[in-house]
DRENDO-1510 file (C-alpha; in Angstrom, 1 decimal, always signed):
<recs>
REC; n; res; u; v; w
REC; 1; MET; +66.4; -13.0; -85.0 .
REC; 2; LYS; +64.8; -11.7; -88.3 .
REC; 3; PRO; +61.6; -13.6; -90.1 .
REC; 4; MET; +62.5; -16.1; -92.7 .
REC; 5; SER; +61.1; -13.7; -95.0 .
REC; 6; GLY; +63.2; -11.1; -93.8 .
REC; 7; GLY; +60.8; -8.6; -94.9 .
REC; 8; PRO; +59.8; -5.4; -93.1 .
REC; 9; LEU; +57.2; -4.7; -90.3 .
REC; 10; GLY; +54.7; -2.4; -91.3 .
REC; 11; ILE; +53.5; +0.4; -89.6 .
REC; 12; LEU; +49.8; +1.8; -89.6 .
REC; 13; MET; +50.5; +5.4; -88.9 .
REC; 14; LEU; +47.5; +8.3; -87.9 .
REC; 15; ASP; +47.2; +10.8; -90.3 .
REC; 16; THR; +49.3; +13.7; -88.2 .
REC; 17; ARG; +52.2; +16.2; -88.8 .
REC; 18; PHE; +53.7; +16.2; -85.5 .
REC; 19; PRO; +57.5; +15.8; -85.1 .
REC; 20; ARG; +58.8; +12.0; -85.2 .
REC; 21; ILE; +61.9; +12.4; -83.4 .
REC; 22; VAL; +64.2; +9.2; -83.0 .
REC; 23; GLY; +62.6; +6.8; -80.4 .
REC; 24; ASP; +58.9; +7.6; -82.0 .
REC; 25; ILE; +57.3; +4.6; -83.7 .
REC; 26; GLY; +57.1; +7.1; -86.7 .
REC; 27; ASN; +61.1; +7.4; -87.1 .
REC; 28; ALA; +62.7; +4.3; -89.2 .
REC; 29; GLN; +65.9; +5.2; -87.1 .
REC; 30; SER; +64.0; +4.0; -83.7 .
REC; 31; PHE; +64.1; +0.3; -85.3 .
REC; 32; ASP; +66.9; -1.9; -85.8 .
REC; 33; PHE; +64.7; -4.0; -88.2 .
REC; 34; PRO; +63.0; -2.8; -91.8 .
REC; 35; VAL; +59.9; -0.8; -91.1 .
REC; 36; ILE; +57.5; +0.5; -93.8 .
REC; 37; PHE; +54.9; +3.2; -92.8 .
REC; 38; ARG; +51.5; +3.8; -94.3 .
REC; 39; ARG; +49.4; +6.8; -93.5 .
REC; 40; MET; +46.0; +6.6; -92.7 .
REC; 41; GLU; +44.4; +9.2; -94.5 .
REC; 42; GLY; +41.8; +11.3; -92.3 .
REC; 43; ILE; +42.3; +9.2; -89.2 .
REC; 44; GLY; +43.9; +11.3; -86.8 .
REC; 45; SER; +44.6; +11.7; -83.1 .
REC; 46; ALA; +41.3; +12.8; -82.3 .
REC; 47; ASP; +40.0; +9.4; -83.9 .
REC; 48; ALA; +42.2; +7.1; -82.0 .
REC; 49; VAL; +42.8; +8.7; -78.6 .
REC; 50; THR; +39.2; +8.8; -77.0 .
REC; 51; ALA; +36.9; +6.8; -75.0 .
REC; 52; HIS; +34.2; +6.7; -77.4 .
REC; 53; PRO; +35.7; +5.8; -81.1 .
REC; 54; ASP; +34.0; +5.6; -84.4 .
REC; 55; ARG; +34.8; +2.1; -84.2 .
REC; 56; PRO; +33.0; +1.2; -87.7 .
REC; 57; ARG; +35.4; +4.1; -89.4 .
REC; 58; VAL; +38.3; +3.4; -87.8 .
REC; 59; LEU; +38.6; -0.4; -88.3 .
REC; 60; ALA; +37.7; +0.2; -91.7 .
REC; 61; ALA; +41.0; +2.2; -92.4 .
REC; 62; LEU; +42.8; +0.0; -90.4 .
REC; 63; GLU; +41.7; -2.9; -92.5 .
REC; 64; ALA; +42.1; -1.2; -96.0 .
REC; 65; ASN; +45.6; -0.2; -94.9 .
REC; 66; ALA; +46.7; -3.3; -93.5 .
REC; 67; ARG; +45.7; -5.1; -96.7 .
REC; 68; ALA; +48.2; -2.7; -98.6 .
REC; 69; LEU; +50.8; -2.8; -96.0 .
REC; 70; ALA; +50.8; -6.6; -96.5 .
REC; 71; ALA; +50.7; -6.3; -100.2 .
REC; 72; GLU; +54.0; -4.2; -100.0 .
REC; 73; GLY; +55.5; -7.0; -98.1 .
REC; 74; ALA; +55.1; -6.4; -94.6 .
REC; 75; VAL; +55.3; -9.1; -92.7 .
REC; 76; GLY; +53.7; -8.3; -89.6 .
REC; 77; LEU; +51.5; -4.8; -88.2 .
REC; 78; SER; +51.6; -2.4; -85.8 .
REC; 79; THR; +50.1; +1.0; -85.1 .
REC; 80; SER; +51.3; +4.6; -84.4 .
REC; 81; CYS; +48.9; +4.8; -81.5 .
REC; 82; GLY; +48.6; +2.8; -78.2 .
REC; 83; PHE; +44.7; +3.3; -78.2 .
REC; 84; LEU; +44.2; +1.3; -81.1 .
REC; 85; ALA; +44.8; -1.7; -78.9 .
REC; 86; LEU; +40.7; -1.5; -79.1 .
REC; 87; TYR; +41.0; -2.8; -82.5 .
REC; 88; GLN; +43.5; -5.6; -81.6 .
REC; 89; ASP; +41.2; -8.8; -82.2 .
REC; 90; ASP; +39.2; -7.1; -84.9 .
REC; 91; LEU; +42.2; -6.0; -86.9 .
REC; 92; SER; +43.8; -9.6; -86.2 .
REC; 93; THR; +40.6; -11.2; -88.1 .
REC; 94; VAL; +41.0; -9.2; -90.9 .
REC; 95; SER; +44.8; -8.6; -91.5 .
REC; 96; PRO; +47.0; -10.9; -94.0 .
REC; 97; VAL; +49.4; -10.5; -91.5 .
REC; 98; PRO; +50.3; -10.8; -87.8 .
REC; 99; VAL; +49.3; -7.6; -85.5 .
REC; 100; ALA; +50.6; -6.2; -82.3 .
REC; 101; THR; +48.2; -3.1; -82.0 .
REC; 102; SER; +49.7; -1.3; -79.0 .
REC; 103; ALA; +52.0; -1.4; -76.0 .
REC; 104; LEU; +49.5; -2.1; -73.6 .
REC; 105; LEU; +49.7; -5.8; -74.9 .
REC; 106; LEU; +53.0; -5.9; -72.7 .
REC; 107; VAL; +50.7; -5.5; -69.3 .
REC; 108; ARG; +49.5; -9.0; -69.7 .
REC; 109; GLN; +52.9; -10.5; -71.0 .
REC; 110; LEU; +54.3; -9.0; -67.8 .
REC; 111; GLN; +52.5; -11.5; -65.7 .
REC; 112; GLY; +54.0; -11.4; -62.3 .
REC; 113; LYS; +54.8; -7.8; -62.4 .
REC; 114; ARG; +53.0; -5.1; -60.7 .
REC; 115; VAL; +52.4; -2.9; -63.9 .
REC; 116; GLY; +51.5; +0.9; -63.8 .
REC; 117; VAL; +50.7; +2.7; -67.2 .
REC; 118; ILE; +51.8; +5.9; -68.3 .
REC; 119; THR; +49.1; +7.3; -71.0 .
REC; 120; ALA; +48.7; +10.2; -73.3 .
REC; 121; SER; +45.7; +10.5; -71.8 .
REC; 122; ALA; +43.8; +9.5; -68.6 .
REC; 123; ARG; +40.5; +10.9; -69.5 .
REC; 124; ASN; +40.1; +8.6; -72.6 .
REC; 125; LEU; +41.7; +5.5; -71.6 .
REC; 126; THR; +38.9; +3.0; -70.4 .
REC; 127; PRO; +38.9; -0.4; -68.9 .
REC; 128; ALA; +38.0; -1.5; -72.7 .
REC; 129; HIS; +41.3; -0.5; -74.0 .
REC; 130; PHE; +42.7; -3.3; -71.5 .
REC; 131; ALA; +40.2; -5.6; -71.8 .
REC; 132; ALA; +40.7; -5.9; -75.5 .
REC; 133; VAL; +44.4; -6.9; -75.2 .
REC; 134; GLY; +43.7; -9.2; -72.0 .
REC; 135; ALA; +44.7; -7.4; -69.4 .
REC; 136; PRO; +43.7; -6.8; -66.0 .
REC; 137; THR; +40.9; -3.6; -66.3 .
REC; 138; ASP; +42.0; -2.3; -62.8 .
REC; 139; THR; +45.7; -1.7; -63.9 .
REC; 140; PRO; +46.7; +1.6; -62.6 .
REC; 141; PHE; +47.5; +4.3; -65.1 .
REC; 142; VAL; +48.1; +8.1; -65.1 .
REC; 143; GLY; +48.0; +10.4; -67.8 .
REC; 144; LEU; +50.2; +13.4; -69.4 .
REC; 145; PRO; +48.3; +16.7; -68.2 .
REC; 146; GLU; +45.7; +18.0; -71.1 .
REC; 147; GLY; +47.1; +21.3; -70.5 .
REC; 148; SER; +50.6; +20.0; -71.3 .
REC; 149; SER; +53.6; +20.8; -73.5 .
REC; 150; PHE; +52.8; +16.9; -74.8 .
REC; 151; ALA; +49.4; +17.2; -75.2 .
REC; 152; ARG; +49.6; +20.3; -77.4 .
REC; 153; THR; +52.1; +18.9; -79.6 .
REC; 154; PHE; +50.7; +14.8; -80.0 .
REC; 155; ILE; +47.0; +15.4; -79.2 .
REC; 156; GLY; +46.9; +19.2; -80.5 .
REC; 157; ASN; +48.8; +17.8; -83.8 .
REC; 158; ALA; +51.5; +20.9; -83.5 .
REC; 159; THR; +54.6; +21.3; -86.2 .
REC; 160; THR; +56.8; +22.0; -83.0 .
REC; 161; LEU; +58.0; +19.8; -80.1 .
REC; 162; ASP; +59.8; +20.9; -77.0 .
REC; 163; ARG; +61.5; +17.8; -76.1 .
REC; 164; ASN; +63.0; +19.0; -72.9 .
REC; 165; GLN; +59.5; +20.3; -71.3 .
REC; 166; VAL; +57.9; +17.1; -72.5 .
REC; 167; GLU; +60.5; +14.9; -71.0 .
REC; 168; ARG; +60.0; +16.9; -67.7 .
REC; 169; GLU; +56.2; +16.3; -67.8 .
REC; 170; VAL; +56.7; +12.2; -68.7 .
REC; 171; VAL; +59.0; +12.0; -65.5 .
REC; 172; ALA; +56.4; +14.0; -63.5 .
REC; 173; ALA; +54.1; +11.8; -64.7 .
REC; 174; ALA; +56.0; +8.9; -63.5 .
REC; 175; ARG; +56.5; +10.4; -60.0 .
REC; 176; ASP; +52.8; +10.9; -60.0 .
REC; 177; LEU; +52.1; +7.3; -60.7 .
REC; 178; LEU; +54.3; +6.1; -57.9 .
REC; 179; ALA; +53.0; +8.4; -55.3 .
REC; 180; ARG; +49.3; +7.3; -56.0 .
REC; 181; HIS; +50.6; +3.5; -56.5 .
REC; 182; PRO; +53.6; +2.9; -54.6 .
REC; 183; ALA; +53.7; -1.2; -55.0 .
REC; 184; ILE; +54.4; -0.5; -58.6 .
REC; 185; ASP; +57.6; -2.3; -60.0 .
REC; 186; THR; +57.2; -1.9; -63.8 .
REC; 187; ILE; +56.3; +1.0; -65.9 .
REC; 188; VAL; +54.4; +0.7; -69.2 .
REC; 189; PHE; +54.5; +3.5; -71.5 .
REC; 190; GLU; +51.0; +3.1; -73.7 .
REC; 191; CYS; +51.8; +6.2; -76.2 .
REC; 192; THR; +54.2; +5.1; -78.9 .
REC; 193; ASN; +55.4; +8.9; -78.9 .
REC; 194; LEU; +57.0; +8.6; -75.0 .
REC; 195; PRO; +60.2; +5.8; -75.8 .
REC; 196; PRO; +62.4; +8.8; -76.0 .
REC; 197; TYR; +61.6; +9.4; -72.5 .
REC; 198; LYS; +62.5; +6.0; -71.3 .
REC; 199; LYS; +65.8; +6.5; -69.7 .
REC; 200; ALA; +65.0; +9.6; -68.0 .
REC; 201; VAL; +61.9; +7.9; -66.4 .
REC; 202; GLU; +63.8; +4.6; -65.4 .
REC; 203; ASP; +66.6; +6.7; -63.8 .
REC; 204; THR; +64.1; +8.6; -61.7 .
REC; 205; ALA; +61.7; +5.8; -61.0 .
REC; 206; GLY; +64.5; +3.3; -60.3 .
REC; 207; LEU; +62.0; +0.7; -62.2 .
REC; 208; PRO; +62.1; -0.7; -65.7 .
REC; 209; VAL; +60.1; +0.8; -68.2 .
REC; 210; PHE; +58.7; -0.9; -71.2 .
REC; 211; ASP; +57.6; +0.6; -74.3 .
REC; 212; VAL; +56.1; -0.3; -77.8 .
REC; 213; LEU; +59.7; +0.0; -79.2 .
REC; 214; ASP; +59.9; -3.2; -76.7 .
REC; 215; LEU; +57.3; -4.9; -77.9 .
REC; 216; LEU; +57.8; -4.7; -81.4 .
REC; 217; LYS; +61.4; -6.1; -81.3 .
REC; 218; GLY; +59.6; -9.4; -79.7 .
REC; 219; PHE; +57.0; -9.4; -81.9 .
REC; 220; TYR; +59.2; -9.0; -85.2 .
REC; 221; ALA; +61.8; -11.7; -83.9 .
REC; 222; GLY; +58.6; -14.3; -82.8 .
REC; 223; LEU; +57.6; -13.9; -86.6 .
REC; 224; ALA; +60.6; -16.1; -87.6 .
REC; 225; ALA; +58.7; -18.9; -85.6 .
REC; 226; PRO; +56.6; -21.1; -87.8 .
REC; 227; GLN; +54.1; -21.8; -85.2 .
REC; 228; ASN; +53.0; -18.0; -84.2 .
REC; 229; VAL; +50.4; -17.8; -86.9 .
REC; 230; ASN; +48.7; -14.8; -85.0 .
REC; 231; ALA; +49.6; -12.2; -82.4 .
REC; 232; ARG; +45.9; -11.6; -81.4 .
REC; 233; ARG; +44.7; -12.7; -77.9 .
REC; 234; ARG; +43.3; -15.7; -77.5 .
</recs>
């Protein structure tokens, strides 16, 4: 179901240069509804994927670009990095349209499930990221290795992507997550670059996997509901 306005979903993009293959949030072909993108100039991966961000600077960029996307007709907003969960409430307060910043919002939505998270960076994901979206701060997670092909491309902002190697690394992370936390019955990808590897992880882990595309499919459909005035945590 599309919003009554039929308008696009706006995506606030980090200032990056790495490839955006189908399945990545930065590729319009990843969606079955209209999207528009806006690059936040000067706000890159290092500004988002960190345990100690410059919050006023990042929020100012989010707000300015959110207003610009809304002026272009966006009926709702998301971001190109799951670590921007930190700004869910703050951005929702200043945005002219509803906001769903991060796939970490799914952790709270999947109540009753034993959720584990695969993240771009275990070192930088903190309890504050989970708390900002109303998720349990003790949610188990593992990250992609800092020296991995994934990290070189997506954290290091490289211009090339070894898709097959990254897939192997994401599958290995899933195995690690299950080895450390065998009670998990559901996996959530924090990172917006991971959806292309969803099927490989589901096939290996034998568990359902949810990602930012799942979040935004439901978010976009929900924008049609008149009572949905904001997606921020209450």
